[in-house]
N, C-alpha and C positions, 0 to 999 in steps of 0.2 A: 102873542104868543098865545094860543086858545087852546083848550080843550083838555089841558093836563091838571094834576092836582099840584097841591101845595101853597103855601104863605108866599113864596118868591120863585122868581124863575128869570133864566138867561138863557142866550143863545151862544154857542160856540161853533167856529166854522174851523174845519182843518183840512190842509193838504199835507199829507204824509205827517211828518213830526211837527209842521209849522201849524200854529194855532192861535187865534184871538177870540175874546169873548166879548158880548156886550155888558153892559152893567144889569145887576140884579135889578129885576122891577117888583113891586109887590101886588098880588091879587087886587082888581079890581072888584069891590062889593058893590052887590045889589042894594037898595034900602031893605028891601024883604031879610038879605042875609046879614045884616050888622050886628044884629042880637046873638044869631044861632049860624055860625059860619061851620061848615065841615069841609075842612081842608083835603080830605082824602078825595073829595068828590071833585070834577073837573072844573076848570075857572077859565076866566079872561085874566091876562096881565097885558096891561096897556101901557106903553112907553109914553114919556112926553117927548117932543119934538128933539130930535138929536140924542136922545139917551139911550136909543135901541142900536147906536150906530156901533158896528163891527169894525173896528181898524183894517184896512186892507192888508191881504195877504199876497206876499211874493214868493214866487217859485218859478223854477226852470222846469218847462214841459217839454217833452218830445214831441216832434212835429206829428208821427203817426198817432193819430186819435185813440187807438187799441193800446197804446201804451201809457196814456194819461193817468195819472192817480186820480180818483175820484174826489170831490169836495164834499166831506162831512159835515152835515149841520147835526147841532146835539142839542137838545132840550135838557137843562139840567134844573132841578126844582128842590126848593126845601119842602120835606115830604114828613117824615117823621121825627119830632124831636129836636128839628133845626137841621138835621144832617143834609146836606146838599148830595143828590144822586141823580144819575143820568137816566131819563124817565122815556126818552124817544130821540130818534135818528132817523135821517134820510141821506141817502148818497145822491148827489148830482154829478152827472158826466160834463167833464169842462166843455165840451162839444155842444152841449145843450144850453150853456152861458150865453146870454147874448154879447156881442162886440161893443164896446164904447162908441156911441153914436154922438157924443156932445150932451146928451142928457140922460140921466138913470131912466133905465126902463120902466114901466109901468109894474107895481108889485103884485105878485102872486101868491097863492097859498100854497104851501108844500107840506102834504102831509108827512107824519112821521112814523116809522115804525115801531112797535113795541121791542122793550128789552127783555129779552128770553128769561132773565134771572129774577124778573120782578113778578108779583102776582098778577094775576089777569085783571084785576079790578083798578090797577093803576093805568089809565090811558095816556098813551104817548104824546097826543097832542098835534097842533099843527102850527105854522109859524108864516106870516105874511112879509114878505121881503122883497126887496129888489136888490140883484146882483146883476153886474156885470165883468166884463174881461177886456184888459187891453195889454198890448204888447208894447205900448208907448209908455214911457216913463211919466210919471204923475206931474214933475215940473214942465215936461213938454206939451203935456194936455191943455195947460191952461187953465186947470179947475181946482178948486180946493182939494186938499191933501184927504181924500176919500178913497 
């Protein structure tokens, strides 16, 4: 997660009412920021390997692509006084998500949109992630439970 304010941040994925989140991650500080950190300014939030994983979402989808619900990515950050708030979101069409091909696809940056109720100085951020879809159950794919 990069480009949003806060001390900590996390990513949430949702399809309809089904949602899962990553663990919260602390802001990565540069040596020049250690003594004088402004958590209201955009920052970087880097996960350790495996910590940024969002558990899989299972949903039944219509065959007609125009009837499928969007996958909503939300960035949640602790901005003011430890209060967690949604600072950015992005909508991804299921038709644009790659099919499982035996390996996870290369990660891509997904820019988020700003929340209308927040001040203009709170940046929505971006997320570097790898997503895939599959109509084959996890146990039949022969892969870890991801």
